[in-house]
N, C-alpha and C positions, 0 to 999 in steps of 0.2 A: 106517391102515396097522396090520398085524397085527404081533405080536411075531415070528411066522415071517417076515417079510417086513423087517423091521427088521434082525433077525439075518442076513439073506440079504446085504441091501443092505451091512452093516458088511463083511463078508468078500470082497466083490467085489474080485476083483485083489490081496488082500492075503494070502490062504490057500495059494494055488496058484501063484502067480507072484512072483519077486523084483522089488523096487523099482525095481533098474537092470536094464533089459532091452535093453540095445543096448551096443554097442562104443562109439557116440556118447556115451551117457547116462553111461556109467562114466567116460569122457574129461572130461566137464562136472562131474561129481560130483568128481574127482580134482583139477580146477583149482581148486574152490570149498574143498574140505576141506583144501588147502594155501595157498590164498590169504590172507594176511596184509598186505595192501596199505595203507600208511599213508592212502590217500586215503579207506578207509573206517574206520580204526581211528581215527587222530587227531581226525576230525571226530566219530565217537561219543562220545570223550572228554569233549568241551565240554560236555554234558549227560546222557551216558549212552543217549542215542537214537542206536542204529546203525542208520544207512541204505546201501542200495545201490544207491542211484539218484541222480540229477543234480539241479540246483536250476533254480527258475525266478526271473524278476525283475532289477530292475537292481540291482547292488550299490552300495555305500557306497564312492565312491571315496576318501574319507577313508582309510581303512584302508591305502592306499597310500602316505599321508603320515606315517604312524607311523613312530619312530624305529626305528632298526634293530634294536634288542635286542626290541621288541616287535611290530613289522610283521608277522613270520611268524604268531604266533598270533591277530591281529588278522584276518589273510586268513583263516586257518581258520575261524575263529568265524563270518566273514562268509559263509563257504561253505555251513556247517554251516545256518546261516539261509536259505540259499536252498533247500537241499534239505529242510529241514523246510516251509518253504513248500509246495514241489512235493507233499510228501504231505498236506498240511491240504487244498489244492486237489483232489485226488483224493477226500478223504473226503468234501469238500463235494457232491459228485455222486454219492453213495452213497444220497441220497433219505431217506426217512423210517424212521429206525432207532429201535426200542424198545429197553428192557433186555431183554426178553425173548427178542430175536431173536438168532440166531447167524450170524457172519460168518466168511469163508473168506480167508485170504491165499494165495493161488498163487505159491509162489517165495518165501517168508518172509524168508530172507535171516538179518540176525541179528537181527530182530524189531521195529526202531524203527516202522513204520506199523502193526502190529498193537496194539503199546501205545497209541499215540495214539488207534488205533481205539477200544480199551477204555475209555479216559479220557473221550474223548467221549461215547460212547453208551451206557455203563455195561454193556455187551452182553457174551457170550461170544465169543471170537475162535479160530480154530484156524490155525494156519500152517503149509503143508508146504512140504518142500524135499528135493531128492535127495542133500544135502549132510549127512551126519551130524554134520560138525563144528559147521555152522550151528546144528541143532537142539541139541548141547548147550549152546553158548553162549546162545543165545535162552530157551532153558528155564531158563539159570542165572540169567540178568536177571530171568524172570519171579518166580524165588523172592527175590532181592535186592529186588525190586519189592514184592513181597507180593501179588503177583496171580496166581498159579500154579494158583490154583482158576478163573479166568477168562479166562485167554490160555496155551494150549498150543501147543508145536510139537512138528510129528511127521515121522518120516521115512518119507515117502511120496512118491509119484509124483503130480503134480498131473493127470495124465492119466487116473488110474486111483485115486481117493483112497479108496475102502471107506467114506466116510461115507454114511449113510443118504440115500435119495433125497427130494427137497423138503426138504431139512433146514436149507437156507440161505436169508436173505432178502437177503443182499448177498455178493456174491464182487468181489475186486479180482486185479488183477496189474500189478505196476509194475517194467516194464524186463525182463520174464522172459519172454515171449511167443517171443520169436526163439530159443529153444532147443527147442522144440516144433513139432509138426504142429497148425496152427490147428483143422483140422475135429475132429481128435481131442479137443482141449483144450476147444471149446465145446460139442461133443456131451455131455462129464463135466459142464460147468459147468449145463448143460441139464437135467442127470439131478439136480444136486444142488439148483437154486434152485425154491423154489414160485413158483406163478404169480405174475408182477407184479413177482418178485424183480430186483435191478439189479445189473448187470455194469458195471464201471469198469476201463477198462485205460489206461495211459500206456505208451506205446513209442515207440520209434524204425524207421522205414520207410523203404524206400527209394522213390524217385517212379516210378510207372509212365510218366509223361510224359517223362523222360529215357532209358529204355529199358534195364533192367537196371542192375546194380550199377555204381557207379562205382569207380575207382581209390579213393578215400577211404572207400567204404562198404566196400569188399572188405578194407582196412586193419582196419577195425573188428571185421569178422568175425574175422579172424585173431587180432587183441589179444585179443578175450572167448570164443573157442572158439564163436561161435554162428552163427547163421545167419537173418540179416535177412531178413524177409519183403516184398514189395513192398505198398504200401497197399492195392490193391484186394483183396488176398489177407483182409484184415481182415474187409471187408465181405460178400465172398462166403462166409465160413466163419460169420459169425455169422448172416445170413439162413438157411443152410441148417441151423442149428440153433435155428429160430424165436426169435431174438433182434432187437429193433428198437432201432435206435440212436435215443436220444431229444436227445443234445449230442453234437458232434464239434467239438473246438477244435485249433486249428493252434497249438501252443505254440512254434515254433521260433524267433520271434523273444525270445521270453521267455526261452529258455533260452541262448542268445548268450552274454549276459554273464555266465553261470555259468563257462561255457567259457573265456572271456576272461580272466575271475579265476584261474581254475584253473591255466591256463598260467603265471601268474606267481606262483605258489605254491611251496612247498616240497615239496608233494606231487603235484607235477606227474608224469606217468608216460610223457610223450612222446606218447600217441594224440590229446592236445589238438588239434593242428593238423589231424588227419585230421577230426575233428568239427565244427572251425570251418569247413573247407575244404568239408566236405559239406553243411553247412547253407547257407553262403553261396552255393553253386553251384548250389543246389537240387535236388540229388541225393539227399538224405536230410531226413527231417519229423520232428517230435517230437509226437504226436498224443494227445490224449485223448479216447477214445470211452467214453461212457455208453449202455448197452444194458439195454433192458428184457425178459426173459422173457416172451414169450406162447404158449408151449406148453402142450400140455394134459397 
């Protein structure tokens, strides 16, 4: 690729258009700029990894038997263990990543998974988010960790990142796709990935079989200012951008214990029952999708 083409690629969507391009995007950015939810902050304080996603796996019921004075902290630590296990599972599906590779975290939040990826693979990671507050927080974390030259966070729109074409060997989104148009997103990811590059997604999606959003799914949408997609939309949009799924895993039963524990925690937000209802009635699924880019 020529230097002129690289410069042009870097300028895509950045020089002439704002990062926030619609009233909806501005409302989402405002939500996350002002978000200080203890369910994210308290859990991140356990070990300095701040996630913005849910957990998987069975929890240790012993935390519920802790004395009153320590029970709350024990539950928080156990919830954080489950959400870190979820991030580890996502990274397990990125395939063969070498230190010289470059990764992208689409909708990077406060940076937890990006730091885990850098530590695991020894490669450069860029995170993008439309929340300036999240960018500032995550870059401060990178400096504190001494990895600011390796892990960088950018105020950019993941639908149009401005990064070089073919510059990424791996990309992931972790519970962020419900904020964007999937065809636009996967078209941009196809541009960014080299041939054979891997995209991994963990997301909640509503069931096509049950027919539209259930009441519980609609409550989740309203709570998080998002627009949850049907399960079928992911595979249609991936195919349209020359992605071929290599692994699809239904994590629904694996995430229910996290929500059961969260409902009994000091950081419960009131949305827990909607998640549990939607999962148990089958109107909502928690999926992992790993797909290879095979376009030219």
